[in-house]
SENUTI-189344 format. One record per residue (C-alpha): residue number from 1; residue in one letter; x, z, y. Coordinates in Angstrom, 3 decimals. Example, Ala and Ser with C-alpha at 12.3 -4.5 7.8 and 13.67 -1.06 7.14 Angstrom:
! SENUTI-189344
+-----+---------+----------+----------+----------+
: num : residuo :     east :       up :    north :
+-----+---------+----------+----------+----------+
:   1 :       A :   12.300 :    7.800 :   -4.500 :
:   2 :       S :   13.670 :    7.140 :   -1.060 :
+-----+---------+----------+----------+----------+
! end
This chain:
! SENUTI-189344
+-----+---------+----------+----------+----------+
: num : residuo :     east :       up :    north :
+-----+---------+----------+----------+----------+
:   1 :       M :  -14.261 :   -7.396 :  -29.525 :
:   2 :       T :  -12.862 :   -4.319 :  -27.568 :
:   3 :       K :  -15.089 :   -3.011 :  -24.779 :
:   4 :       L :  -13.504 :   -3.190 :  -21.385 :
:   5 :       K :  -13.469 :    0.152 :  -19.470 :
:   6 :       K :  -14.383 :   -0.448 :  -15.762 :
:   7 :       I :  -12.498 :    1.572 :  -13.235 :
:   8 :       S :  -11.480 :    1.269 :   -9.429 :
:   9 :       L :   -7.984 :    1.797 :   -7.975 :
:  10 :       A :   -6.937 :    3.435 :   -4.720 :
:  11 :       L :   -3.166 :    2.641 :   -4.154 :
:  12 :       S :   -1.112 :    4.555 :   -1.730 :
:  13 :       G :    1.757 :    3.756 :    0.601 :
:  14 :       G :    5.270 :    4.538 :    0.170 :
:  15 :       G :    7.626 :    1.762 :    0.661 :
:  16 :       I :    9.656 :    0.619 :   -2.287 :
:  17 :       R :    8.503 :    3.802 :   -4.095 :
:  18 :       A :    5.000 :    2.048 :   -4.399 :
:  19 :       Y :    6.359 :   -0.450 :   -7.003 :
:  20 :       A :    5.560 :    2.616 :   -9.366 :
:  21 :       Q :    2.017 :    1.556 :   -8.944 :
:  22 :       I :    2.632 :   -2.069 :  -10.623 :
:  23 :       G :    3.969 :   -0.201 :  -13.867 :
:  24 :       V :    0.706 :    1.783 :  -13.828 :
:  25 :       Y :   -1.424 :   -1.303 :  -13.364 :
:  26 :       R :    0.381 :   -2.813 :  -16.559 :
:  27 :       L :   -0.240 :    0.199 :  -18.654 :
:  28 :       L :   -4.113 :    0.064 :  -17.566 :
:  29 :       K :   -4.379 :   -3.510 :  -18.222 :
:  30 :       E :   -2.811 :   -3.180 :  -21.799 :
:  31 :       N :   -5.311 :   -0.610 :  -22.541 :
:  32 :       N :   -8.291 :   -2.618 :  -21.771 :
:  33 :       F :   -9.170 :   -1.477 :  -18.321 :
:  34 :       D :  -11.000 :   -3.727 :  -15.999 :
:  35 :       I :  -10.251 :   -3.050 :  -12.367 :
:  36 :       E :  -13.375 :   -3.645 :  -10.438 :
:  37 :       S :  -12.410 :   -2.918 :   -6.975 :
:  38 :       V :   -9.360 :   -1.927 :   -5.090 :
:  39 :       S :   -8.177 :    0.023 :   -1.799 :
:  40 :       G :   -4.737 :   -0.046 :   -0.520 :
:  41 :       T :   -2.436 :    1.420 :    2.350 :
:  42 :       S :    0.900 :   -0.035 :    3.564 :
:  43 :       M :    2.915 :   -1.220 :    0.470 :
:  44 :       G :   -0.132 :   -0.310 :   -1.595 :
:  45 :       S :   -2.110 :   -2.684 :    0.053 :
:  46 :       I :    0.168 :   -5.699 :   -0.864 :
:  47 :       I :   -0.319 :   -4.654 :   -4.535 :
:  48 :       A :   -4.172 :   -4.020 :   -4.219 :
:  49 :       S :   -4.533 :   -7.447 :   -2.404 :
:  50 :       F :   -2.660 :   -9.405 :   -5.423 :
:  51 :       I :   -4.926 :   -7.505 :   -7.765 :
:  52 :       A :   -7.900 :   -8.558 :   -5.941 :
:  53 :       A :   -6.649 :  -12.143 :   -5.805 :
:  54 :       G :   -6.939 :  -11.997 :   -9.652 :
:  55 :       A :   -3.118 :  -11.269 :  -10.288 :
:  56 :       D :   -2.393 :  -10.232 :  -13.967 :
:  57 :       P :    0.537 :   -7.825 :  -14.574 :
:  58 :       N :    3.079 :  -10.554 :  -15.107 :
:  59 :       Q :    1.996 :  -12.499 :  -11.917 :
:  60 :       L :    2.069 :   -9.260 :  -10.084 :
:  61 :       E :    5.543 :   -8.282 :  -10.993 :
:  62 :       K :    6.729 :  -11.920 :  -10.510 :
:  63 :       V :    5.229 :  -11.750 :   -6.729 :
:  64 :       M :    6.554 :   -8.424 :   -5.894 :
:  65 :       F :   10.141 :   -8.961 :   -7.197 :
:  66 :       E :   10.075 :  -12.157 :   -5.331 :
:  67 :       L :    9.159 :  -10.235 :   -2.069 :
:  68 :       E :   11.809 :   -7.519 :   -2.908 :
:  69 :       R :   14.393 :  -10.557 :   -3.134 :
:  70 :       E :   13.274 :  -11.954 :    0.019 :
:  71 :       F :   13.490 :   -8.379 :    1.638 :
:  72 :       Q :   16.981 :   -8.276 :    0.745 :
:  73 :       E :   18.073 :  -11.768 :    1.532 :
:  74 :       K :   16.261 :  -11.907 :    5.016 :
:  75 :       Q :   17.261 :   -8.048 :    5.857 :
:  76 :       V :   13.630 :   -7.217 :    6.212 :
:  77 :       F :   14.505 :   -3.638 :    6.082 :
:  78 :       L :   16.739 :   -2.255 :    8.790 :
:  79 :       K :   20.419 :   -2.724 :    9.046 :
:  80 :       P :   22.756 :    0.458 :    9.321 :
:  81 :       S :   24.058 :   -0.866 :   12.825 :
:  82 :       L :   20.629 :   -0.861 :   14.328 :
:  83 :       R :   20.451 :    2.889 :   13.650 :
:  84 :       V :   22.683 :    3.377 :   16.786 :
:  85 :       L :   20.789 :    1.110 :   18.918 :
:  86 :       P :   18.844 :    2.692 :   21.812 :
:  87 :       M :   15.250 :    1.850 :   21.318 :
:  88 :       S :   15.065 :    0.903 :   25.037 :
:  89 :       K :   17.212 :   -2.228 :   24.484 :
:  90 :       Q :   15.326 :   -3.443 :   21.698 :
:  91 :       K :   12.591 :   -6.425 :   22.599 :
:  92 :       L :   10.517 :   -5.221 :   19.736 :
:  93 :       N :    8.518 :   -1.905 :   19.321 :
:  94 :       G :   10.387 :   -1.789 :   15.770 :
:  95 :       F :   13.563 :   -2.590 :   14.193 :
:  96 :       V :   11.961 :   -5.597 :   12.280 :
:  97 :       D :    9.851 :   -8.352 :   13.763 :
:  98 :       A :    7.010 :   -8.197 :   11.176 :
:  99 :       D :    5.784 :  -11.890 :   12.004 :
: 100 :       M :    8.445 :  -12.875 :    9.390 :
: 101 :       F :    7.309 :  -10.496 :    6.999 :
: 102 :       E :    3.692 :  -11.695 :    7.529 :
: 103 :       E :    4.612 :  -15.264 :    6.835 :
: 104 :       M :    6.334 :  -14.132 :    3.709 :
: 105 :       I :    3.256 :  -12.414 :    2.331 :
: 106 :       Q :    0.975 :  -15.622 :    3.097 :
: 107 :       R :    3.303 :  -17.970 :    0.984 :
: 108 :       Q :    2.774 :  -15.713 :   -1.883 :
: 109 :       F :   -0.980 :  -15.876 :   -1.626 :
: 110 :       D :   -0.797 :  -19.442 :   -1.215 :
: 111 :       E :    0.025 :  -19.545 :   -5.066 :
: 112 :       F :   -3.593 :  -17.757 :   -5.544 :
: 113 :       N :   -5.334 :  -19.968 :   -2.918 :
: 114 :       V :   -5.967 :  -17.012 :   -0.784 :
: 115 :       T :   -5.856 :  -17.205 :    2.936 :
: 116 :       N :   -8.754 :  -14.873 :    4.207 :
: 117 :       L :  -10.159 :  -11.646 :    3.047 :
: 118 :       S :  -13.254 :  -13.425 :    1.761 :
: 119 :       D :  -11.171 :  -15.433 :   -0.649 :
: 120 :       L :  -10.380 :  -12.460 :   -2.822 :
: 121 :       R :  -12.203 :  -12.082 :   -6.255 :
: 122 :       K :  -12.884 :   -8.389 :   -6.069 :
: 123 :       P :  -14.000 :   -5.783 :   -3.459 :
: 124 :       I :  -11.251 :   -4.522 :   -1.437 :
: 125 :       S :  -10.457 :   -2.459 :    1.639 :
: 126 :       I :   -7.186 :   -1.891 :    3.465 :
: 127 :       T :   -6.260 :    0.730 :    6.185 :
: 128 :       S :   -4.553 :    0.480 :    9.355 :
: 129 :       V :   -4.471 :    2.457 :   12.545 :
: 130 :       D :   -5.242 :    1.212 :   16.206 :
: 131 :       L :   -2.740 :    3.028 :   18.488 :
: 132 :       I :   -5.006 :    2.358 :   21.507 :
: 133 :       S :   -8.174 :    3.910 :   20.337 :
: 134 :       G :   -6.579 :    6.240 :   17.668 :
: 135 :       K :   -9.181 :    4.983 :   15.214 :
: 136 :       L :   -9.009 :    4.077 :   11.529 :
: 137 :       V :   -8.969 :    0.270 :   10.861 :
: 138 :       I :  -10.582 :   -1.092 :    7.639 :
: 139 :       F :   -9.960 :   -4.665 :    6.784 :
: 140 :       T :  -12.407 :   -5.539 :    3.871 :
: 141 :       N :  -14.664 :   -8.289 :    2.396 :
: 142 :       M :  -17.311 :   -5.441 :    2.255 :
: 143 :       P :  -18.016 :   -4.812 :    5.757 :
: 144 :       D :  -21.831 :   -3.638 :    5.025 :
: 145 :       A :  -20.358 :   -0.800 :    3.013 :
: 146 :       F :  -19.132 :    0.728 :    6.231 :
: 147 :       I :  -22.071 :   -0.047 :    8.649 :
: 148 :       D :  -22.884 :    3.721 :    8.888 :
: 149 :       Q :  -19.170 :    4.725 :   10.147 :
: 150 :       P :  -19.073 :    4.177 :   13.667 :
: 151 :       D :  -15.929 :    6.189 :   14.011 :
: 152 :       K :  -13.945 :    3.216 :   12.314 :
: 153 :       I :  -13.162 :   -0.248 :   13.234 :
: 154 :       I :  -14.219 :   -2.768 :   10.600 :
: 155 :       I :  -12.752 :   -6.194 :   10.349 :
: 156 :       S :  -13.797 :   -8.722 :    7.861 :
: 157 :       N :  -12.781 :  -11.942 :    9.031 :
: 158 :       A :   -9.129 :  -11.675 :    9.271 :
: 159 :       S :   -6.426 :  -13.426 :    7.069 :
: 160 :       I :   -5.201 :  -11.285 :    4.049 :
: 161 :       A :   -1.556 :  -11.682 :    5.552 :
: 162 :       E :   -2.606 :  -10.249 :    8.729 :
: 163 :       A :   -4.505 :   -7.373 :    7.177 :
: 164 :       V :   -1.554 :   -6.624 :    5.038 :
: 165 :       R :    0.978 :   -6.800 :    7.747 :
: 166 :       A :   -0.978 :   -4.447 :    9.849 :
: 167 :       S :   -1.365 :   -1.868 :    7.142 :
: 168 :       C :    2.481 :   -2.145 :    6.572 :
: 169 :       S :    3.647 :   -1.909 :   10.037 :
: 170 :       F :    5.603 :    1.288 :    9.470 :
: 171 :       P :    6.145 :    3.122 :   12.586 :
: 172 :       I :    9.697 :    2.558 :   14.326 :
: 173 :       V :   10.651 :    0.104 :   11.480 :
: 174 :       F :    8.288 :   -2.652 :   11.900 :
: 175 :       S :    6.804 :   -4.064 :   15.022 :
: 176 :       T :    3.158 :   -3.451 :   15.371 :
: 177 :       K :    0.392 :   -5.873 :   14.957 :
: 178 :       R :   -1.371 :   -7.062 :   17.927 :
: 179 :       Y :   -4.922 :   -8.049 :   16.779 :
: 180 :       E :   -7.537 :   -8.954 :   19.267 :
: 181 :       H :   -7.643 :   -5.916 :   21.729 :
: 182 :       M :   -5.842 :   -3.623 :   19.357 :
: 183 :       Q :   -2.142 :   -2.623 :   18.410 :
: 184 :       L :   -2.011 :   -1.895 :   14.784 :
: 185 :       V :    0.252 :    0.412 :   12.641 :
: 186 :       D :    0.662 :    1.578 :    9.103 :
: 187 :       G :   -2.609 :    2.886 :    7.607 :
: 188 :       G :   -0.668 :    5.796 :    6.164 :
: 189 :       V :   -0.791 :    7.359 :    9.615 :
: 190 :       K :   -4.276 :    8.506 :    9.157 :
: 191 :       M :   -5.221 :    7.563 :    5.443 :
: 192 :       N :   -2.421 :    7.090 :    3.084 :
: 193 :       L :   -4.608 :    7.248 :   -0.101 :
: 194 :       P :   -7.839 :    5.341 :    0.557 :
: 195 :       V :  -10.191 :    7.010 :   -2.021 :
: 196 :       T :  -12.666 :    7.700 :    0.642 :
: 197 :       L :  -13.106 :    3.685 :    1.274 :
: 198 :       L :  -13.833 :    3.212 :   -2.398 :
: 199 :       K :  -16.422 :    5.839 :   -2.221 :
: 200 :       A :  -18.054 :    4.111 :    0.849 :
: 201 :       M :  -18.015 :    0.931 :   -1.449 :
: 202 :       K :  -19.991 :    2.746 :   -4.072 :
: 203 :       A :  -17.090 :    2.392 :   -6.633 :
: 204 :       K :  -17.222 :    4.426 :   -9.556 :
: 205 :       N :  -14.473 :    5.703 :  -11.894 :
: 206 :       I :  -11.701 :    6.018 :   -9.262 :
: 207 :       V :   -8.047 :    6.308 :  -10.383 :
: 208 :       S :   -5.710 :    7.162 :   -7.463 :
: 209 :       I :   -2.013 :    6.639 :   -7.673 :
: 210 :       T :    0.398 :    8.471 :   -5.657 :
: 211 :       M :    4.289 :    8.960 :   -5.702 :
: 212 :       D :    4.910 :   12.575 :   -4.736 :
: 213 :       G :    7.939 :   14.583 :   -5.785 :
: 214 :       T :   10.326 :   17.148 :   -4.155 :
: 215 :       V :   12.422 :   15.332 :   -1.362 :
: 216 :       N :   15.898 :   16.684 :   -1.140 :
: 217 :       Y :   15.993 :   16.570 :    2.728 :
: 218 :       K :   19.167 :   17.727 :    4.441 :
: 219 :       A :   19.098 :   18.622 :    8.324 :
: 220 :       S :   19.855 :   15.532 :   10.201 :
: 221 :       S :   20.469 :   14.730 :   14.064 :
: 222 :       K :   19.657 :   10.901 :   13.253 :
: 223 :       L :   16.662 :    9.805 :   14.812 :
: 224 :       L :   15.644 :    7.648 :   11.954 :
: 225 :       D :   16.156 :   10.283 :    9.335 :
: 226 :       V :   14.040 :   12.813 :   11.273 :
: 227 :       A :   11.350 :   10.199 :   12.042 :
: 228 :       F :   11.010 :    9.230 :    8.391 :
: 229 :       R :   10.866 :   12.713 :    7.247 :
: 230 :       I :    7.999 :   13.590 :    9.872 :
: 231 :       I :    6.168 :   10.590 :    8.525 :
: 232 :       D :    6.621 :   11.715 :    4.874 :
: 233 :       I :    5.163 :   14.972 :    5.638 :
: 234 :       M :    2.392 :   13.401 :    7.396 :
: 235 :       T :    1.361 :   11.313 :    4.990 :
: 236 :       N :    1.617 :   13.653 :    2.181 :
: 237 :       A :   -0.659 :   15.678 :    3.883 :
: 238 :       N :   -3.563 :   13.447 :    4.860 :
: 239 :       Q :   -3.639 :   11.853 :    1.386 :
: 240 :       E :   -4.361 :   15.339 :   -0.536 :
: 241 :       S :   -8.200 :   15.590 :    0.288 :
: 242 :       D :   -8.530 :   12.029 :   -1.126 :
: 243 :       R :   -6.465 :   12.878 :   -4.193 :
: 244 :       L :   -8.947 :   15.565 :   -4.805 :
: 245 :       I :  -12.094 :   13.324 :   -4.790 :
: 246 :       S :  -10.673 :   10.631 :   -7.054 :
: 247 :       D :  -11.735 :   10.794 :  -10.666 :
: 248 :       F :   -8.275 :   10.877 :  -11.963 :
: 249 :       N :   -4.859 :   10.781 :  -10.115 :
: 250 :       V :   -1.724 :    9.266 :  -11.721 :
: 251 :       N :    1.186 :   10.728 :   -9.966 :
: 252 :       I :    4.797 :    9.084 :  -10.437 :
: 253 :       D :    7.793 :   11.207 :   -9.069 :
: 254 :       V :   10.057 :    8.469 :   -7.608 :
: 255 :       S :   11.304 :   10.755 :   -4.848 :
: 256 :       K :   14.847 :   10.157 :   -5.618 :
: 257 :       Y :   14.506 :    6.627 :   -4.173 :
: 258 :       H :   14.472 :    5.959 :   -0.453 :
: 259 :       T :   11.320 :    4.414 :    1.119 :
: 260 :       F :   13.301 :    1.279 :    2.125 :
: 261 :       E :   15.818 :    1.058 :   -0.899 :
: 262 :       A :   15.262 :   -2.512 :   -1.831 :
: 263 :       G :   16.604 :   -3.530 :   -4.949 :
: 264 :       K :   15.452 :   -0.678 :   -7.048 :
: 265 :       G :   11.859 :   -2.225 :   -7.593 :
: 266 :       K :   12.590 :   -3.021 :  -11.251 :
: 267 :       K :   13.559 :    0.513 :  -12.317 :
: 268 :       I :   10.780 :    2.018 :  -10.306 :
: 269 :       V :    8.117 :   -0.385 :  -12.035 :
: 270 :       D :    9.490 :    0.770 :  -15.387 :
: 271 :       Q :    9.381 :    4.495 :  -14.399 :
: 272 :       G :    5.795 :    3.964 :  -13.190 :
: 273 :       Y :    4.927 :    2.590 :  -16.609 :
: 274 :       Q :    6.642 :    5.378 :  -18.830 :
: 275 :       E :    5.277 :    8.048 :  -16.528 :
: 276 :       A :    1.657 :    6.707 :  -16.634 :
: 277 :       K :    2.214 :    6.345 :  -20.405 :
: 278 :       T :    2.512 :   10.192 :  -20.849 :
: 279 :       Q :   -0.981 :   10.618 :  -19.209 :
: 280 :       L :   -2.599 :    7.751 :  -20.905 :
: 281 :       D :   -4.478 :   10.285 :  -23.381 :
: 282 :       Q :   -5.974 :   12.069 :  -20.407 :
: 283 :       I :   -7.002 :    8.798 :  -18.726 :
: 284 :       L :   -8.670 :    7.421 :  -21.945 :
: 285 :       L :  -10.460 :   10.768 :  -22.535 :
: 286 :       I :  -12.049 :   10.685 :  -18.898 :
: 287 :       F :  -13.063 :    7.060 :  -18.922 :
: 288 :       Q :  -13.794 :    6.564 :  -22.752 :
+-----+---------+----------+----------+----------+
! end
């Protein structure tokens, strides 16, 4: 019987680009890697949560492609016409009301009999940021791991859909998440690659996954183009220190896809699998 190699995964945010991490997960499982614990930010938090719920690669792809289909059908990603609407005329603090997104997520978790963080099978930590205090917020089923970190807000009694929605509340695009006295936004604002959280959870053999590449940005006067580029630069910068403390980083260059380019999920998953395959020998050597 083949011995399973135990690792932990830190999954980064990146919108539809994060689907590359699904392909990496498939490759790891095919090569007898057992995922002991996970952490995730933004779209990476969705993938991490389903892994923590016990999803195998086939189940994960099915769920994520179903979500992508709903993103397209319900136009979860912003419409071009909204680009010209003054923000002052919007009722929401984002172009998309994320309550609908939260409901979509929960329906998928119902298939795994998961409602709350405590229902997940594996240790997990998910990032968000409170706009009011400016603090990093950690949704986790291992709150004791962060007992000595008063600079962070720890939440362990939330539903998984609330946690994921908060982590995915991409500034400007999605409306913020109100939770108790907090106003929560995308965890990538402060920690796009949550390796540090796995370290606090005493995880070993940490594999981080990123989607960095050369972005062909052209000067633009459009509000959203400028805003998205600023956020790209910010998240790339804040994840570098975490990348360096992981035991191995798998980087998949899917920069040719836009963050919100729904409909490209299958291509991105396949690219993630193929590019990770070129790094497999290194991964096996490190975690043999």
